[in-house]
C-alpha positions as CSV (number, residue, x, y, z in Angstrom):
1,M,32.3,5.4,13.0
2,K,31.2,3.3,9.8
3,K,29.5,0.4,12.0
4,F,27.7,3.2,13.9
5,F,26.4,4.8,10.8
6,I,25.3,1.5,9.5
7,N,23.4,0.5,12.9
8,V,21.7,3.8,12.6
9,R,20.7,3.5,9.0
10,N,19.4,0.0,9.8
11,F,17.4,1.6,12.6
12,L,16.0,4.3,10.4
13,I,14.9,1.9,7.6
14,N,13.1,-0.7,9.8
15,I,11.1,2.3,11.3
16,K,10.3,3.5,7.9
17,V,9.1,-0.1,7.0
18,Y,6.9,-0.1,9.9
19,I,5.6,3.1,9.4
20,S,4.5,2.2,5.6
21,R,3.0,-1.0,6.8
22,T,0.7,1.2,9.4
23,S,-0.1,4.0,6.8
24,S,-2.5,1.2,5.2
25,Y,-4.6,1.2,8.6
26,L,-4.1,5.1,8.9
27,S,-5.9,5.3,5.3
28,L,-9.0,3.3,6.6
29,L,-8.9,5.9,9.6
30,N,-8.9,8.9,7.1
31,T,-11.7,7.2,5.1
32,A,-13.8,7.1,8.1
33,M,-13.2,11.0,8.6
34,V,-13.8,12.1,5.0
35,L,-17.1,10.1,5.4
36,F,-17.6,12.0,8.5
37,L,-17.0,15.0,6.8
38,F,-19.1,14.5,3.8
39,L,-22.1,13.4,6.0
40,S,-21.7,16.8,7.8
41,N,-21.4,18.7,4.9
42,L,-25.1,17.6,3.8
43,E,-26.7,19.9,6.2
44,K,-25.5,22.7,4.2
45,Y,-27.9,21.6,1.5
46,N,-30.7,21.4,3.6
47,I,-30.6,17.5,3.9
48,D,-31.2,16.6,7.4
49,I,-29.1,13.3,8.4
50,R,-28.3,11.9,11.9
51,I,-24.8,11.3,11.4
52,E,-24.5,8.7,14.2
53,D,-27.2,6.5,12.8
54,W,-25.4,6.5,9.0
55,I,-21.6,6.9,9.4
56,I,-21.0,3.0,10.9
57,P,-23.1,1.3,8.3
58,I,-21.9,3.6,5.3
59,F,-18.5,2.8,6.6
60,I,-19.2,-0.9,6.7
61,V,-20.3,-0.7,3.1
62,V,-17.3,1.3,1.7
63,I,-14.8,-1.1,3.4
64,I,-16.8,-3.8,1.7
65,L,-16.1,-2.2,-1.7
66,I,-12.7,-1.3,-1.1
67,I,-12.0,-5.2,-0.2
68,F,-14.0,-6.1,-3.7
69,F,-11.9,-3.7,-5.6
70,G,-8.8,-5.1,-3.9
71,F,-10.0,-8.6,-4.8
72,L,-10.7,-7.7,-8.2
73,E,-7.5,-5.9,-8.9
74,D,-5.7,-9.0,-7.6
75,K,-7.8,-11.5,-10.0
76,L,-7.3,-9.2,-12.9
77,G,-3.5,-9.3,-12.4
78,F,-3.1,-5.6,-11.4
79,Y,-1.3,-6.2,-8.5
80,S,1.3,-8.9,-9.5
81,Q,2.2,-7.0,-12.4
82,E,2.5,-3.7,-10.2
83,Q,5.0,-6.1,-8.0
84,K,7.2,-7.1,-11.2
85,T,7.4,-3.3,-12.3
86,V,8.3,-2.3,-8.7
87,Q,10.8,-5.4,-8.2
88,S,12.4,-4.9,-11.8
89,R,13.4,-1.1,-10.6
90,S,14.8,-2.4,-7.4
91,P,18.5,-2.4,-7.1
92,Y,18.8,-5.5,-5.1
93,F,17.1,-7.5,-7.7
94,K,18.9,-5.6,-10.5
95,D,21.9,-7.0,-9.2
96,I,20.4,-10.5,-9.0
97,N,19.1,-10.2,-12.5
98,E,22.6,-9.4,-13.8
99,R,24.0,-12.3,-12.0
100,L,21.4,-14.6,-13.4
101,K,22.3,-13.6,-16.9
102,R,25.9,-14.2,-16.1
103,I,25.1,-17.7,-15.2
104,E,22.9,-18.4,-18.0
105,E,25.5,-17.2,-20.4
106,K,28.1,-19.4,-18.8
107,I,25.7,-22.3,-19.0
108,E,25.0,-21.8,-22.7
109,R,28.5,-21.7,-23.6
110,K,29.2,-25.2,-22.3
């Protein structure tokens, strides 16, 4: 029974990882849908716009801006600091850090 639970748990965790990896692509689709809604709502304010002429160029510009901000975030060190913070809260890495501290203490005693 325990082995079955472990197998089911590992299967569900793998599915969750796959879903979270795919969610970034879904956010791009969500960006396109929000852009479409924004452009279609312009007609309410008497701005006549042909959505099919503007949605692709604006979407490309939005993607370029997203890439630029991601690059800027990486170069300014936000991504690496975020990863350090997330990993420091991970139970797995907490265990590794505790073990390393014990090893360092043993080395310092010698």
